[in-house]
C-alpha positions in Angstrom: 0.0 0.0 0.0 1.5 3.4 -0.9 1.5 6.3 1.6 -1.4 8.1 0.1 -3.6 5.0 0.1 -2.6 4.4 3.7 -3.5 7.9 4.8 -6.8 7.7 3.1 -7.6 4.4 4.7 -6.6 5.5 8.2 -8.5 8.7 7.9 -11.7 6.8 8.0 -10.6 5.2 11.2 -9.7 8.5 12.8 -5.9 8.1 13.0 -4.7 8.4 16.5 -1.1 9.2 17.6 0.7 10.2 20.7 1.3 14.0 21.0 4.6 15.4 22.5 2.9 16.0 25.8 1.6 12.4 26.0 -1.9 13.4 25.2 -3.8 11.9 22.4 -4.0 14.0 19.3 -6.2 13.3 16.3 -4.5 13.6 12.9 -6.3 16.1 10.7 -7.8 14.4 7.7 -10.2 17.0 6.5 -7.9 17.0 3.4 -5.2 14.3 3.1 -1.7 15.7 3.3 0.0 16.3 0.0 2.0 13.3 -1.1 5.3 14.6 -2.3 6.9 12.5 -5.0 10.3 11.1 -4.2 12.9 11.3 -7.0 16.1 10.2 -5.3 19.1 12.3 -6.3 22.5 10.9 -5.3 25.0 13.7 -4.5 28.7 12.9 -4.1 30.8 15.6 -2.4 34.3 15.5 -0.9 34.1 11.7 -0.7 30.7 11.8 1.0 27.4 10.7 -0.4 23.9 11.8 0.4 20.5 11.1 -1.1 18.1 14.0 -1.7 14.6 12.6 -2.4 13.0 16.1 -2.9 15.6 17.9 -4.9 13.2 18.2 -7.8 11.3 20.9 -5.9 14.1 23.3 -6.8 13.3 24.7 -10.2 16.5 24.4 -12.4 15.8 28.0 -13.5 15.4 29.2 -10.0 17.1 32.5 -10.6 14.7 33.3 -13.4 11.8 32.4 -11.0 13.1 35.1 -8.6 12.7 37.7 -11.4 9.3 36.4 -12.6 7.5 33.8 -10.4 5.2 33.0 -13.4 8.0 31.0 -15.0 8.0 28.4 -12.1 7.6 24.9 -13.5 4.0 23.8 -13.6 4.4 20.6 -11.6 6.2 22.6 -8.8 3.5 25.3 -8.8 0.8 22.7 -8.5 2.5 21.1 -5.6 2.8 24.5 -3.8 -0.9 25.1 -4.4 -1.7 21.8 -2.9 0.4 22.7 0.2 -1.6 25.9 0.5 -4.9 24.1 0.2 -3.9 21.6 2.8 -2.7 24.3 5.2 -6.0 26.1 4.8 -7.9 23.0 5.5 -6.0 22.1 8.6 -6.5 25.7 9.9 -10.1 25.8 8.9 -11.3 25.7 12.5 -9.0 28.5 13.4 -10.1 30.9 10.6 -12.4 32.8 12.9 -9.7 33.1 15.5 -7.3 34.3 12.8 -9.9 36.9 11.7 -10.4 38.1 15.2 -6.6 38.4 15.8 -6.2 40.4 12.6 -9.1 42.7 13.4 -7.5 43.4 16.8 -4.1 44.0 15.4 -5.4 46.2 12.5 -7.4 48.3 15.0 -4.3 49.0 17.0 -2.4 49.8 13.8 -5.0 52.1 12.4 -3.5 55.1 14.2 -0.9 57.7 13.4 2.1 55.4 13.9 4.6 57.0 11.5 7.7 59.1 12.6 7.3 62.8 13.3 8.3 65.1 10.5 11.8 66.3 10.0 13.1 69.6 8.9 15.2 69.9 5.7 15.8 73.4 4.5 12.6 75.2 4.1 10.4 72.1 4.3 9.1 69.6 6.8 9.1 66.1 5.4 6.8 63.4 6.8 4.9 60.2 6.1 1.3 59.0 6.8 -0.9 56.0 6.4 -4.3 56.7 5.0 -7.1 54.8 6.8 -6.9 51.2 5.8 -3.8 51.7 3.7 -1.1 49.0 3.4 1.6 51.4 2.1 2.8 54.8 3.2 2.2 58.2 1.6 5.2 60.7 1.6 4.5 64.4 2.0 6.0 67.7 2.9 4.9 71.1 4.1 6.6 74.5 4.4 8.5 74.9 7.6 6.9 78.3 8.0 3.8 76.6 9.3 1.2 77.7 6.8 -0.3 74.2 6.9 -0.4 73.4 3.2 0.7 69.9 2.3 2.3 68.6 -0.9 1.9 64.9 -1.8 5.3 63.6 -3.0 4.5 59.9 -3.3 1.3 57.9 -2.8 2.5 54.4 -2.0 -1.0 52.9 -1.8 -1.8 54.2 -5.3 1.6 53.0 -6.7 0.9 49.6 -5.3 -2.4 49.1 -7.2 -2.3 46.2 -9.6 0.6 44.5 -7.8 0.3 41.5 -5.6 3.6 42.5 -4.0 4.8 46.0 -3.5 7.6 47.5 -1.5 9.2 51.0 -1.3 12.8 51.6 -0.1 15.0 54.7 0.3 12.4 57.4 -0.3 14.2 60.7 0.0 14.5 64.2 -1.2 17.5 65.8 -3.0 19.5 68.3 -0.9 18.2 71.2 -3.0 14.6 70.1 -2.4 13.9 70.0 -6.1 13.7 66.1 -6.5 12.2 63.1 -4.7 13.4 59.6 -5.4 12.5 56.1 -4.2 13.1 52.4 -5.1 10.2 50.0 -5.9 10.1 46.2 -5.9 7.0 44.6 -7.4 8.1 40.9 -7.2 9.8 40.4 -3.9 13.2 39.7 -5.5 14.8 42.9 -4.0 15.9 44.2 -7.4 14.6 47.7 -7.2 13.7 50.2 -9.8 14.6 53.7 -8.8 12.3 56.6 -9.8 13.1 60.3 -9.6 10.3 62.9 -9.4 10.7 66.5 -10.4 8.8 68.4 -7.6 8.4 71.6 -9.6 6.6 69.9 -12.5 5.2 67.0 -10.5 6.3 64.5 -13.2 8.3 61.4 -12.8 11.5 61.5 -14.9 11.7 58.9 -17.6 15.3 57.8 -16.7 14.4 55.1 -14.3 17.3 53.0 -12.9 16.7 49.2 -13.1 18.4 46.3 -11.2 19.3 48.4 -8.2 20.3 46.8 -4.9 18.3 49.3 -2.8 20.5 51.9 -1.2 21.1 55.0 -3.2 22.1 58.6 -2.4 22.0 62.1 -4.0 25.3 64.0 -4.3 25.4 67.1 -2.2 24.9 69.3 -5.2 21.8 67.3 -6.2 23.1 66.8 -9.7 24.0 63.1 -9.4 22.5 59.9 -7.9 24.9 57.2 -6.7 23.3 53.7 -6.8 24.3 50.0 -6.4 23.8 47.5 -9.3 23.0 43.8 -8.6 24.7 41.3 -11.0 23.1 38.3 -12.6 23.5 36.4 -9.3 21.7 39.2 -7.4 24.9 40.3 -5.6 25.8 43.9 -5.0 28.6 44.3 -7.5 29.1 47.9 -8.7 28.4 51.5 -7.7 27.4 53.8 -10.5 26.9 57.6 -10.7 24.2 58.9 -13.0 23.1 62.4 -13.8 19.7 62.9 -12.2 18.2 64.0 -15.5 20.3 61.7 -17.7 20.8 58.0 -18.5 24.6 57.6 -18.8 25.9 55.6 -15.9 29.5 56.1 -14.8 31.3 53.4 -12.9 32.5 54.7 -9.5 33.4 51.4 -7.8 33.5 47.7 -8.5 33.9 44.9 -6.0 36.8 42.6 -6.6 35.3 40.0 -4.2 31.6 39.6 -4.4 31.5 37.8 -1.1 30.6 41.2 0.5 27.6 43.3 1.3 27.6 46.9 0.1 25.9 50.2 0.9 26.2 53.8 -0.3 25.4 56.8 1.9 26.5 60.3 2.8 28.4 61.1 5.9 26.4 62.8 8.6 28.0 66.2 7.9 27.5 65.8 4.2 31.2 66.0 3.6 31.4 62.8 1.5 29.5 60.2 -0.4 30.6 56.9 1.3 30.7 53.4 -0.2 31.2 50.6 2.4 31.7 46.9 1.7 31.9 44.3 4.4 31.5 40.8 5.6 31.9 39.3 9.1 35.7 39.4 9.0 36.7 42.5 7.1 35.5 45.7 5.5 36.5 48.6 3.3 35.4 52.2 2.9 35.7 54.4 -0.2 34.9 58.2 -0.2 33.9 60.7 -2.8 34.2 64.4 -1.7 30.8 66.1 -1.6 32.2 69.3 -3.2 33.6 67.3 -6.1 31.1 64.4 -6.8 32.8 63.5 -10.1 36.1 62.8 -8.5 37.4 59.2 -8.2 36.5 57.4 -5.0 39.5 57.1 -2.6 39.9 54.2 -0.1 40.3 55.1 3.6 42.1 51.8 4.4 42.5 48.9 2.0 40.8 45.7 3.0 42.8 43.7 5.5 41.8 40.3 6.8 40.4 40.6 10.4 40.0 44.4 10.3 36.5 45.7 10.4 35.8 49.4 10.3 33.4 52.2 9.4 34.0 55.9 9.1 32.4 59.2 10.0 33.8 62.8 9.7 33.8 65.2 12.7 35.4 68.6 13.0 37.9 68.0 10.2 38.9 64.5 11.2 37.8 61.0 10.5 36.3 59.0 13.4 36.9 55.3 12.9 34.7 52.6 14.5 36.8 49.5 14.4 37.9 46.2 16.0 41.6 47.1 15.4 44.1 45.9 18.0 41.9 43.0 19.1 39.2 45.4 20.2 36.6 42.6 20.0 33.8 44.9 21.1 35.1 47.8 19.0 36.5 51.2 19.8 36.7 54.7 18.3 39.9 56.1 16.7 41.0 59.3 15.1 42.4 59.7 11.6 43.7 62.6 9.5 41.7 62.6 6.2 45.0 63.2 4.3 46.6 60.2 6.1 43.8 57.8 6.6 45.7 54.5 6.5 45.6 52.1 9.4 49.1 53.1 10.5 47.9 56.6 11.2 44.9 55.8 13.3 45.1 57.0 16.9 43.0 55.8 19.9 40.2 58.0 21.1 37.5 56.0 23.0 39.3 52.9 24.3 38.0 49.4 24.0 36.1 48.2 27.0 35.1 44.5 26.9 31.4 44.1 27.4 30.7 47.6 25.9 30.0 46.7 22.3 30.0 50.0 20.2 27.4 49.5 17.5 26.7 52.9 15.9 28.0 56.5 15.9 26.6 59.9 14.8 28.4 63.2 14.7 26.9 66.6 15.3 28.4 70.1 15.0 29.2 70.3 18.7 28.8 66.8 19.9 29.6 63.2 19.0 27.2 60.4 20.0 27.5 56.7 19.9 25.5 53.7 21.0 27.0 50.7 22.8 25.4 47.5 23.9 25.9 46.4 27.6 24.3 43.3 29.0 21.9 43.1 26.0 20.6 46.7 26.4 21.7 49.7 24.3 23.4 52.7 26.1 23.6 56.1 24.4 26.8 58.1 25.1 27.7 61.6 24.0 30.8 63.7 24.1 31.1 67.5 23.8 33.6 69.1 21.4 36.4 70.9 23.3 36.6 69.1 26.6 35.3 65.7 25.2 33.4 65.3 28.4 31.2 62.1 28.3 27.6 61.8 29.4 25.1 58.9 29.2 21.5 59.4 28.1 19.6 57.3 30.7 16.8 54.7 30.1 15.5 52.6 33.0 13.5 49.6 31.7 14.7 46.0 32.3 14.8 45.4 28.5 14.4 48.0 25.7 15.7 49.1 22.3 17.1 52.5 21.3 18.3 53.6 17.9 19.1 56.7 16.0 16.2 58.1 14.0 16.9 58.1 10.3 16.5 61.9 10.1 19.0 64.1 12.0 20.0 67.8 11.8 23.8 68.0 12.0 24.0 71.6 12.9 21.4 71.6 15.7 23.2 69.4 18.3 19.9 67.6 19.0 19.9 63.9 18.6 16.6 62.2 17.6 16.3 58.8 19.2 13.7 56.0 18.8 12.9 54.3 22.1 10.7 51.3 22.6 10.3 48.2 24.7 8.0 45.2 24.5 5.4 47.1 26.6 6.3 50.7 25.4 5.3 51.7 21.9 7.9 53.6 19.8 8.7 57.0 21.2 10.5 59.6 19.1 12.7 61.6 21.5 14.6 64.7 20.8 17.5 65.0 23.2 19.2 68.4 23.7 22.9 67.5 23.9 24.2 70.6 25.6 21.3 71.0 28.1 20.9 67.3 28.8 17.1 67.7 28.4 14.7 65.6 26.4 11.4 66.1 24.6 9.1 63.4 23.4 8.1 64.3 19.9 5.6 61.5 19.2 4.5 58.2 20.6 3.2 55.4 18.4 -0.4 54.7 18.9 -1.5 51.2 20.1 -5.2 51.4 20.0 -8.0 52.5 22.3 -7.6 51.5 25.9 -4.0 50.4 25.6 -1.8 51.2 28.6 1.8 50.0 29.1 1.1 49.8 32.8 -0.9 46.7 32.1 2.2 44.8 31.1 5.6 43.8 32.6 8.9 43.5 30.8 11.5 41.3 32.5 15.1 40.4 31.7 15.5 36.7 32.7 18.8 34.8 32.6 19.2 31.2 31.6 22.3 29.0 32.2 23.7 27.4 29.0 25.2 24.0 29.0 28.7 25.4 29.3 27.8 27.8 32.1 27.2 31.0 30.0 24.4 33.3 31.1 21.9 33.8 28.3 19.6 36.8 28.4 15.9 36.4 27.7 13.4 39.3 27.2 10.0 38.4 28.5 6.6 40.2 28.2 3.5 39.3 30.2 0.5 41.0 31.7 1.1 42.5 35.1 -2.0 40.8 36.4 -0.7 37.4 35.5 2.4 36.5 37.4 4.3 33.3 36.6 2.4 30.2 37.7 3.7 27.5 35.5 0.4 27.1 33.6 0.4 29.5 30.7 1.5 29.1 27.1 4.5 31.0 25.8 5.8 32.0 22.4 9.6 31.9 22.2 11.4 33.7 19.4 15.0 33.2 18.4 17.5 34.1 15.7 21.1 33.8 16.7 23.2 34.2 13.5 25.4 36.6 11.6 26.0 38.7 14.7 22.6 40.2 14.2 20.8 41.1 17.5 17.2 40.6 18.2 16.3 43.8 20.0 13.6 44.2 22.7 11.1 46.0 20.5 7.4 46.8 20.7 4.9 44.8 18.7 1.2 45.4 18.5 0.8 41.8 17.3 2.3 40.5 20.5 -0.4 42.3 22.6 -3.1 40.2 21.1 -1.3 37.1 22.2 -0.3 38.3 25.6 -3.9 39.6 26.3 -5.0 36.0 25.8 -3.0 34.8 28.7 0.3 34.1 26.9 3.8 35.2 27.7 6.1 36.3 24.9 9.9 35.8 25.1 13.0 36.4 23.0 16.0 34.1 23.6 19.1 36.2 22.9 21.2 33.2 22.1 24.8 33.1 21.0 25.3 33.8 17.3 23.7 37.2 17.7 25.5 40.1 19.2 23.3 41.1 22.1 26.1 40.5 24.6 28.9 41.8 22.4 30.7 40.7 19.3 32.3 37.8 21.2 28.7 36.5 21.7 28.6 36.1 17.9 32.1 34.7 17.5 31.3 32.0 20.2 28.6 30.4 18.0 29.8 30.3 14.4 31.4 27.7 12.2 32.4 24.8 14.4 30.7 26.2 17.4 27.3 26.8 15.8 25.5 24.2 17.9 25.8 26.5 20.9 23.0 28.6 19.3 20.7 25.6 19.4 21.6 24.4 22.9 21.4 27.9 24.3 17.8 28.1 22.9 16.9 24.8 24.5 18.4 26.0 27.8 16.2 29.1 27.6 13.1 27.1 27.0 13.8 24.8 29.9 14.6 27.7 32.2 11.3 29.5 31.3 9.5 26.3 32.2 11.3 25.7 35.4 10.8 29.3 36.5 7.1 29.1 36.0 6.9 31.5 33.0 5.6 28.7 30.8 3.6 25.5 31.1 5.5 22.4 30.2 4.7 21.4 26.6 3.0 24.7 25.9 5.9 26.5 24.4 5.5 27.4 20.7 8.7 28.5 19.0 9.2 31.0 16.1 12.2 31.7 13.9 12.6 33.7 10.8 15.2 33.1 8.0 18.4 32.0 9.9 16.1 31.8 12.9 14.3 29.1 10.9 17.5 27.2 10.9 17.5 27.5 14.7 13.9 26.3 15.2 14.5 23.5 12.6 17.6 22.3 14.5 16.0 22.3 17.9 12.9 20.6 16.5 15.2 17.7 15.6 17.1 17.8 18.9 14.1 18.1 21.2 10.8 17.6 19.5 9.3 16.8 22.9 9.8 20.3 24.2 7.6 22.2 21.7 3.9 22.4 21.4 4.3 23.9 17.9 6.9 25.3 15.5 6.6 28.4 13.3 9.3 28.5 10.7 9.1 31.7 8.7 11.2 31.6 5.4 13.4 29.0 7.2 17.0 28.3 6.2 16.5 24.5 6.7 18.1 23.0 3.6 21.4 24.3 4.7 23.9 21.7 3.5 22.5 21.8 -0.1 22.3 25.5 -0.2 25.8 26.1 1.2 27.0 23.6 -1.5 25.8 25.9 -4.2 28.3 28.7 -4.8 26.1 30.4 -7.3 23.6 31.4 -4.6 23.9 35.1 -4.0 24.4 34.8 -0.2 26.5 31.6 0.0 30.0 33.1 -0.6 29.2 35.9 1.8 28.3 33.5 4.6 31.3 31.1 4.4 32.9 32.9 7.4 29.8 32.0 9.4 29.2 28.4 8.4 32.3 27.2 6.7 32.6 26.0 3.1 31.4 22.4 2.6 32.6 22.5 -1.0 36.2 22.4 -0.1 36.5 21.6 3.6 35.5 18.1 4.7 35.3 19.2 8.4 32.8 22.0 7.4 30.8 19.5 5.4 30.6 17.0 8.3 29.7 19.7 10.9 27.0 21.3 8.8 25.6 17.8 7.9 25.4 17.1 11.7 22.9 19.9 12.4 21.3 20.9 9.0 17.5 20.5 9.8 16.6 18.9 6.5 19.5 16.3 6.7 18.6 15.4 10.3 14.9 14.7 10.0 14.3 11.2 11.3 11.5 9.0 12.7 10.3 11.0 15.7 7.1 12.3 17.2 7.4 15.8 15.8 5.1 18.7 17.0 2.8 20.5 14.6 4.8 22.7 12.2 3.8 25.8 10.1 6.3 26.9 7.6 6.0 29.9 5.3 7.8 30.8 2.1 7.7 33.0 -1.0 8.5 32.0 -4.5 10.5 35.2 -5.2 12.5 35.0 -2.0 16.2 35.3 -3.2 17.6 34.8 0.3 16.0 31.5 1.4 14.6 29.6 -1.7 11.0 28.4 -1.5 12.3 24.9 -2.0 14.0 24.8 1.4 10.8 24.7 3.5 9.0 22.7 0.7 11.6 19.9 1.0 11.7 20.1 4.8 8.0 19.9 5.2 7.8 16.9 2.8 10.4 15.1 4.7 8.9 15.9 8.1 5.6 14.6 6.9 7.1 11.4 5.6 9.1 10.7 8.8 7.0 12.0 11.7 5.4 9.4 13.9 3.1 11.8 15.8 0.3 12.4 13.2 0.6 16.1 13.8 0.1 18.3 10.7 3.1 19.6 8.8 2.0 22.6 6.9 3.4 25.2 4.5 1.9 28.5 3.4 3.3 29.9 0.1 3.1 33.4 -1.2 3.5 33.1 -5.0 4.4 36.7 -5.5 6.4 37.9 -2.5 9.9 38.2 -1.1 11.8 37.3 2.0 9.5 37.0 4.9 6.3 37.2 2.8 4.0 40.0 1.6 5.0 43.6 2.2 3.2 46.4 3.9 1.9 46.8 7.4 -1.5 45.2 7.0 -0.1 42.2 5.1 2.4 41.7 7.9 -0.4 41.8 10.5 -2.3 39.1 8.5 0.8 37.0 8.6 1.1 37.5 12.3 -2.6 36.6 12.8 -2.0 33.3 11.0 1.1 32.6 13.1 -0.7 33.3 16.4 -3.9 31.4 15.5 -1.6 28.4 14.8 0.2 28.9 18.1 -3.0 29.1 20.1 -4.3 25.9 18.4 -1.1 24.0 18.8 -0.8 24.9 22.5 -4.5 24.1 23.2 -3.9 20.3 23.2 -7.1 19.9 21.2 -5.4 19.4 17.8 -6.4 21.0 14.5 -9.5 20.7 12.3 
């Protein structure tokens, strides 16, 4: 009897299996699970051999699919549609709950939750969501206060007719005569840059195609600097184009495409800055603002192990760097005429445990943010005496960042403050007086009060004794009692931190008696750069064991009921939840894997993938290093699925995702379904036209969250699905 016949036959009997918590769970047979055809592919690599039964789900023309999802092979598209139908059928009983969750979230979001306006010359620039809009509108008004508004860009109108739509980099030219933005209508993150003449109101015909996203006007507003993505979607070149022309002039070309790239202006406007970097080294090239057609000049040529970034302050370069084994980075001075490493001089010395993550100069002050014990600390110094002062914040766990819009000459830094219980607050801090003013607070719906919630910083003990921070949100009226469900989020890769930010979506979960937690595991940088270095390459498994330790501690401390912990990971966080699902399937009531990086060994063995060469420092290279092959193979989620009682799994993916291919969760779900002994549903939701993470826009994101949380509530209920 084949598997499909077996499923059909057992459905009539009401297939019974043992759930992870020992309770009986009925397998959902409203619609039989898709039967994914096995076409074994034998792969030989470095003297090793593996069989991939589901390799056929990766379209041979996968790069073309990213540019146009409509060219996806018919048999693959039909399979993905079947997966969507099955997921919808399994979640049918939760559709009303999902609708209720979305309605709650949308009602909280239907407020003025955009940043306050910022002054630029004679204008105040600002954004706004129209009622029920998924995309922003961009506007300006005279700074004189006559109240008249000028619509620069209607994102909602631009999105009409597109299943997927995303705007990046919307900005005005320094002379206020132009407005530019990037658009992506597929989700492939290849942007088309548009430039609008604000005097005539017309969009110029010289659009820029194939852009990586970041772009910047020259200080004289005559040129636009932009990044071109090559055929492998890697940021490869920086071009300069006349704002009213079509002739692109090459400014910079990467010699090694295993790097990310950005182009910006320094805070003072003194230079256009090109920065390329990976985890182990970086390089900065500068073009003088008063001579935008001059060749770019390197600050310090790339040097293995040397990471740095540059700002300009009071006639000198300020270098943020890990030079001299400053693992948590330090600040150094450099003469613009003698900018090489041999001329750098110490300014703010390295202090282990004080990880300097960002810097921002002003005319009379210099400000930086450092991370201490998983919380950001804002420090400023005054020109002249260089006296330091700290801008205080007093919650147990919170996030602070520089606002995108600053006024260099005013010596007033704009900060964005938030915590899991505190909505975003835009704060203007007067650096000389040491006073602050709240410019705006994000709305969170009628009746919301942060006083109804508690944010705690909890510490778990890892297997090797390391203290792992956890950020936890709960209702104040519901202290830990060991009975409540909990959603545990984790990431833990690339040195990227998961900050303790506010989410209106989480309120709908917590208001239903849940707790929400973030496990700040190694592999991120919440505890400093060493926190990242301790869990990469041949130490990567610490990320997974840290996460398990966090879950166990939350249960032991009474923050979560045993077997009512649902886990969520996005992208490389999907690798995390996939790995711990293999390691400890008994711990989880459910698994949410959003665009999960789960087919890791196969992906890291494809050097043509845009991100693979960039991430060799993080994972190792299984194409040339047998030890890297073996280590990755030992934890790659897809490779390690076996006959176990797995919890319910909901994976999501997008056909146009050029970071984590749709085939990764498709293959993983197929294998989980074939191997699992629990009878729990293994589901996948597919966005045919979307990018990394799913559909774009605030309302689309809330719909995704509503689906996730409806799944979580059902999974933790112990009543099964359907």
